C-alpha positions in Angstrom: 0.1 0.0 0.1 1.5 3.5 -1.0 2.5 5.8 2.3 0.4 9.1 2.4 4.0 10.9 1.5 3.7 9.3 -1.9 1.5 11.9 -3.5 1.8 15.6 -4.4 -0.2 17.6 -2.2 -3.5 19.3 -3.6 -4.5 22.3 -1.4 -7.8 23.9 -0.8 -8.7 26.4 1.5 -10.6 24.9 5.0 -12.0 27.3 7.9 -10.3 26.7 11.3 -11.6 28.2 14.5 -10.2 28.8 18.0 -12.3 28.3 20.9 -14.9 30.6 22.2 -14.0 33.3 24.6 -16.2 35.5 26.5 -15.8 39.1 26.6 -18.4 42.0 27.1 -21.6 40.1 27.4 -20.9 37.8 24.4 -18.9 35.0 23.4 -16.6 35.3 20.3 -13.9 33.3 18.3 -11.5 34.0 15.6 -11.2 31.8 12.6 -8.2 31.8 9.7 -8.9 30.0 6.4 -6.1 27.5 6.2 -5.0 25.6 2.9 -5.0 21.5 3.8 -4.1 18.9 1.4 -7.0 17.4 -0.1 -5.6 14.1 0.2 -3.4 13.8 3.2 -4.7 16.9 5.5 -1.7 18.1 5.8 -1.5 22.3 6.6 0.9 24.0 3.9 3.7 25.7 5.7 3.5 29.7 5.9 6.5 31.3 6.6 4.9 33.4 9.6 1.7 33.0 11.5 -1.6 32.9 9.8 -3.8 36.0 11.0 -7.2 35.5 11.9 -9.6 36.4 8.8 -13.2 35.5 10.6 -14.9 36.4 13.8 -18.3 35.1 15.3 -19.8 36.6 17.9 -23.1 35.7 20.0 -24.9 37.0 23.1 -24.5 35.0 26.1 -28.0 36.3 27.5 -31.0 37.2 25.4 -31.7 40.6 25.5 -34.4 43.5 24.8 -36.1 42.8 21.4 -35.9 45.1 19.0 -38.9 47.8 18.2 -41.6 46.1 16.1 -41.8 48.3 13.2 -42.5 47.6 9.3 -38.6 47.3 8.5 -37.6 45.1 11.3 -40.4 42.5 10.4 -39.9 42.9 6.9 -36.0 41.8 7.3 -37.1 39.2 10.1 -39.6 37.8 7.2 -36.5 37.5 5.0 -35.1 35.3 7.4 -37.9 33.2 8.0 -38.5 32.8 4.6 -35.0 31.9 3.9 -34.6 29.2 6.9 -37.8 27.5 5.3 -36.9 27.7 1.9 -32.7 26.0 2.2 -33.2 24.5 5.8 -29.9 26.0 6.8 -29.2 27.9 10.3 -26.5 30.3 8.6 -27.5 32.4 5.8 -25.6 34.7 3.7 -25.4 38.3 4.0 -25.8 39.0 0.2 -29.1 36.6 0.2 -30.7 38.7 3.2 -30.1 42.0 1.6 -31.3 40.9 -1.9 -34.5 39.6 -0.1 -34.8 42.8 2.1 -34.4 45.6 -0.8 -37.1 43.5 -2.6 -39.3 44.7 0.4 -38.2 48.2 0.0 -35.4 48.0 3.0 -32.4 49.3 2.1 -28.5 47.8 3.0 -27.6 49.7 5.6 -30.9 49.4 7.6 -31.0 46.1 7.3 -27.4 45.6 8.8 -28.8 48.0 12.1 -32.0 45.6 12.2 -29.4 42.3 12.1 -27.4 43.9 15.1 -30.4 44.6 17.0 -31.7 41.1 16.5 -28.3 40.1 17.6 -28.4 42.1 20.8 -31.8 40.4 21.5 -29.9 37.1 21.3 -31.9 35.7 18.3 -28.9 35.7 15.8 -25.0 35.1 15.7 -23.1 37.1 13.5 -20.0 36.3 11.4 -17.8 38.8 9.9 -15.0 38.9 7.7 -11.5 40.9 8.8 -10.1 43.7 6.8 -7.6 45.2 8.6 -9.2 46.7 11.8 -12.6 46.5 10.4 -15.3 43.9 10.6 -17.4 43.5 7.6 -20.7 41.5 7.8 -20.7 38.3 5.7 -23.2 36.0 7.5 -25.6 35.2 10.1 -26.9 32.3 12.0 -30.2 31.9 13.5 -30.0 30.9 17.4 -34.0 31.3 18.0 -35.9 30.8 15.2 -39.2 30.4 17.8 -38.6 33.7 19.2 -38.2 35.1 15.7 -41.3 34.0 14.2 -43.3 35.1 17.2 -41.8 38.3 16.4 -42.5 38.8 12.9 -45.6 37.0 12.9 -47.3 37.5 16.7 -49.7 34.2 17.4 -48.4 32.0 14.6 -46.8 30.3 16.8 -49.8 29.0 18.4 -51.4 28.5 15.1 -48.6 26.4 14.0 -48.6 24.2 17.2 -52.2 23.7 16.5 -51.5 22.7 13.0 -48.8 20.9 13.6 -50.9 18.6 16.2 -53.8 18.3 13.6 -51.5 17.3 10.9 -49.7 14.5 13.3 -52.9 13.3 14.3 -54.6 13.0 10.7 -51.6 10.7 9.5 -51.7 8.2 12.2 -52.1 4.9 11.4 -51.7 5.5 7.6 -50.9 2.7 5.2 -50.3 4.4 1.8 -46.4 4.6 1.1 -46.7 8.2 0.6 -49.0 9.1 3.5 -46.2 7.1 5.7 -43.7 9.3 3.9 -46.1 12.4 5.4 -45.8 11.0 8.7 -42.1 10.5 8.7 -41.7 14.1 7.3 -43.6 15.3 10.2 -41.4 13.5 12.7 -38.3 15.4 11.3 -36.6 18.4 13.1 -38.2 21.6 12.1 -41.3 20.0 11.0 -43.4 22.0 13.9 -42.1 25.0 12.1 -43.7 24.7 8.9 -46.8 27.3 8.0 -49.9 26.3 9.0 -51.8 26.2 5.6 -48.2 23.7 4.5 -48.9 21.5 7.8 -52.8 21.3 6.2 -51.7 20.5 3.2 -49.6 17.5 3.9 -52.4 16.2 6.2 -55.1 16.5 3.1 -52.7 15.0 1.0 -52.0 11.9 3.1 -56.1 11.6 3.7 -56.4 12.3 0.0 -54.0 9.1 -1.0 -54.9 6.8 2.1 -58.7 7.2 0.6 -57.6 6.1 -3.2 -59.4 9.4 -4.3 -58.6 11.1 -7.6 -59.9 14.4 -7.9 -59.5 17.7 -10.0 -57.1 20.2 -8.3 -59.1 23.0 -7.2 -61.8 20.5 -6.0 -59.3 18.7 -4.1 -58.4 22.4 -2.5 -62.2 23.2 -2.2 -63.0 19.9 -0.6 -59.7 19.1 1.3 -58.9 22.7 2.5 -61.8 24.6 2.3 -60.7 27.2 -0.4 -60.6 26.3 -4.0 -57.6 28.7 -4.3 -55.6 27.5 -1.1 -53.6 24.5 -2.8 -52.0 26.6 -5.2 -50.4 29.1 -2.2 -48.3 26.1 -1.2 -48.2 23.9 -4.0 -44.4 24.5 -4.7 -43.5 23.9 -1.2 -46.0 20.8 -0.8 -44.6 18.9 -3.9 -41.0 19.6 -2.5 -42.0 16.9 0.1 -44.6 14.9 -1.4 -43.1 15.2 -5.3 -45.7 15.8 -8.0 -49.6 15.9 -7.2 -50.8 14.8 -10.5 -49.0 11.3 -9.6 -51.0 11.2 -6.5 -54.6 11.5 -8.1 -54.5 15.3 -7.8 -54.9 16.5 -11.5 -56.3 19.2 -13.7 -58.7 17.1 -15.5 -61.3 14.8 -13.9 -60.8 11.3 -12.5 -60.8 9.0 -15.4 -59.3 4.9 -15.3 -58.2 3.8 -18.6 -58.4 -0.1 -19.3 -57.6 -1.6 -22.5 -56.4 -5.0 -24.2 -59.0 -8.0 -23.7 -61.6 -8.9 -21.6 -65.2 -7.8 -20.7 -66.8 -5.4 -18.3 -70.7 -5.7 -17.2 -72.3 -2.7 -16.0 -76.0 -3.4 -15.4 -77.4 -3.8 -18.9 -74.2 -2.8 -20.7 -71.4 -5.0 -21.5 -67.8 -3.1 -23.0 -65.7 -5.7 -24.7 -62.0 -3.8 -24.7 -60.7 -5.8 -27.7 -63.6 -4.0 -29.6 -62.5 -0.4 -28.2 -58.8 -1.1 -29.0 -56.6 0.4 -28.0 -58.0 1.6 -24.7 -61.1 3.3 -23.1 -61.3 5.8 -20.2 -63.9 5.0 -17.8 -65.0 7.1 -14.6 -64.2 6.2 -11.1 -67.9 6.5 -10.0 -68.6 4.1 -13.5 -66.4 1.5 -11.9 -68.3 1.7 -8.8 -71.3 0.2 -10.7 -69.1 -2.5 -12.3 -71.2 -5.8 -11.4 -69.3 -8.5 -13.6 -65.9 -8.9 -15.4 -64.7 -11.3 -17.4 -60.8 -11.4 -17.2 -58.6 -13.2 -20.1 -56.4 -16.3 -19.0 -53.6 -13.6 -18.8 -55.1 -11.9 -16.3 -54.7 -8.4 -15.2 -51.5 -6.1 -15.5 -51.4 -2.7 -13.7 -48.8 -0.3 -15.6 -47.7 2.9 -13.9 -47.2 5.1 -16.9 -49.0 6.0 -20.2 -46.8 5.3 -22.9 -45.9 1.8 -21.6 -49.5 1.3 -21.0 -50.8 2.1 -24.5 -47.6 -0.3 -25.7 -49.0 -3.0 -23.6 -52.9 -2.4 -24.9 -51.3 -2.8 -28.6 -49.7 -5.8 -27.8 -46.1 -4.5 -28.4 -45.0 -5.8 -24.7 -44.8 -9.6 -25.5 -44.7 -10.4 -21.7 -48.7 -9.0 -21.7 -50.0 -10.1 -24.6 -53.5 -11.2 -24.2 -54.1 -9.5 -20.7 -56.7 -7.2 -19.5 -54.1 -3.6 -19.3 -54.8 -1.2 -16.6 -53.1 2.3 -16.2 -52.3 3.1 -12.3 -51.8 6.9 -13.5 -48.7 6.8 -10.6 -49.9 5.7 -7.4 -53.2 4.1 -7.9 -56.7 5.5 -6.7 -60.0 4.1 -6.2 -60.9 2.8 -9.6 -57.7 1.2 -10.0 -58.1 -0.5 -6.6 -61.5 -1.7 -7.8 -60.4 -3.6 -10.5 -57.6 -5.2 -8.8 -59.9 -6.5 -6.3 -62.7 -7.8 -8.9 -59.8 -9.9 -10.3 -58.7 -11.0 -7.2 -62.3 -12.1 -6.5 -62.3 -14.2 -9.4 -58.7 -15.2 -8.6 -57.5 -13.9 -11.9 -53.6 -13.7 -12.3 -52.5 -10.0 -11.5 -49.1 -8.2 -12.2 -48.1 -4.9 -11.7 -45.4 -3.3 -13.8 -43.8 0.0 -12.7 -40.5 2.0 -13.0 -37.3 0.4 -11.4 -37.3 3.1 -8.9 -38.7 3.9 -5.3 -42.2 5.3 -6.1 -42.5 2.4 -8.5 -41.7 -0.1 -6.0 -44.0 1.6 -3.6 -46.7 1.4 -6.3 -45.9 -2.4 -6.9 -46.3 -2.6 -3.1 -49.6 -0.8 -2.7 -51.5 -2.9 -5.6 -49.9 -6.2 -4.2 -51.3 -5.5 -0.7 -55.1 -5.1 -2.3 -54.7 -9.1 -3.8 -51.5 -10.3 -2.0 -52.7 -14.2 -2.8 -52.6 -13.6 -6.8 -50.4 -10.3 -7.5 -46.9 -10.4 -8.5 -44.6 -7.5 -10.1 -43.6 -8.0 -13.3 -40.2 -6.7 -15.4 -39.2 -5.3 -11.9 -36.3 -7.9 -10.4 -32.8 -7.4 -9.8 -31.7 -9.1 -13.3 -34.3 -6.7 -14.8 -32.0 -3.7 -13.1 -28.6 -5.1 -14.6 -30.0 -6.2 -17.9 -31.8 -2.9 -18.7 -30.1 -1.2 -22.1 -30.8 2.1 -21.0 -30.6 3.3 -17.1 -30.3 6.7 -14.9 -28.1 7.9 -12.0 -29.7 7.5 -8.8 -29.5 11.0 -7.2 -27.7 11.2 -3.4 -31.2 12.1 -2.1 -33.0 9.3 -4.0 -30.2 6.7 -2.8 -30.6 8.1 1.0 -34.5 7.2 0.5 -33.8 3.6 -0.2 -31.5 3.1 2.3 -34.2 4.5 5.0 -37.0 2.2 2.8 -34.5 -0.9 3.3 -33.7 0.0 6.9 -37.6 -0.1 7.7 -38.8 -2.5 5.5 -35.6 -5.4 4.7 -38.0 -8.3 4.0 -40.4 -6.7 1.8 -41.5 -6.9 -1.6 -38.8 -5.8 -4.0 -36.4 -4.9 -1.5 -34.0 -7.3 -3.6 -34.5 -4.7 -6.4 -33.6 -1.7 -4.2 -30.8 -3.3 -3.1 -29.7 -3.8 -7.0 -30.5 -0.3 -7.4 -28.6 1.1 -4.9 -25.5 -1.3 -5.4 -25.3 -0.3 -9.2 -26.2 3.3 -8.5 -28.8 3.2 -11.2 -32.6 3.3 -11.8 -34.5 2.3 -14.7 -37.5 3.5 -16.5 -40.3 1.3 -17.9 -40.2 2.8 -21.6 -36.3 1.1 -21.7 -37.9 -2.2 -21.9 -40.6 -1.3 -24.9 
């Protein structure tokens, strides 16, 4: 094995801090940017001691809160917005100034406001030393709850109530997305999410748990009490739960698409799917009135995405020729469940085919939970991961989510496929197999 000295050092700046010292009611420490080798960690030699270039300072005890005027509340609102948007407690001076300017607060006023919040004990300040002068470079938030109460009096109590209601709404859920929301509400900082966002998270959890498919404004009116409420939090909501259209919240009306072969009976009407090639769309309420179904010997195939669904209906996927084909439209809703349970009741074989990623695995598990005796995944094995001609790299976030899932459900359906994805660092779209 090569010795650590058998390389040419490549240096990068690293911040190195001295210990905290107490002076004049505050604690301070100085730091230096020191070049260290990326390989061995050795510090680059210098002819003379490196002078400090950074200072961090924070009050030892909380002081008097700043006067509550419009400019101070505006700067506080910028801090809260950046905290919620980044999840970081250290915020750059440049970003704070930019946000404050958009609210009509000049840079000189912003700095004095931050210093008053520092004296109140809400913030710590980091300066860059320029000779004997200190130049503010960033802040870190020490008391986010006090800051929030200052900017939005009474909001903290509303957040606590909304958080408690959201936690109660997701207790005992079983849908994979609802469980993911439950886990999100257990993370540090979840109690500081805005009440509208907390209500929306709980509404999505109940929506997927019920298997509903609703138009966007109908969902907003029915679940949130205001047809425009969802639009106000949608961007933040989708950062947590993913695209809403995959969860049955879409701009159009709810529809279930079926194709392939087989027949469906509704009172005095019977539909022959082969005669309606390549597929037909039915409302969820229509499927609730299903009284009989004739499934072919190849059974029912549930397909996640639209293009692979259409190809399967047209007989272009050899594994599914002769089957009845059902589009899950992402996470399946009530209409899909109705058909899966109808097939299970007639002991017809059921296969589910989804993307080889964590969401696809969760979709397959959900469908299989409705018909555990007759349902199995198709084109979703570890061998399918390795044989795919085209695959995509797993993001670090996706890989972390897979690790968490495997830790929680090590023996669940398709856990071996998740391990294969993690080992290869790749995931596979359904369209690859067409």
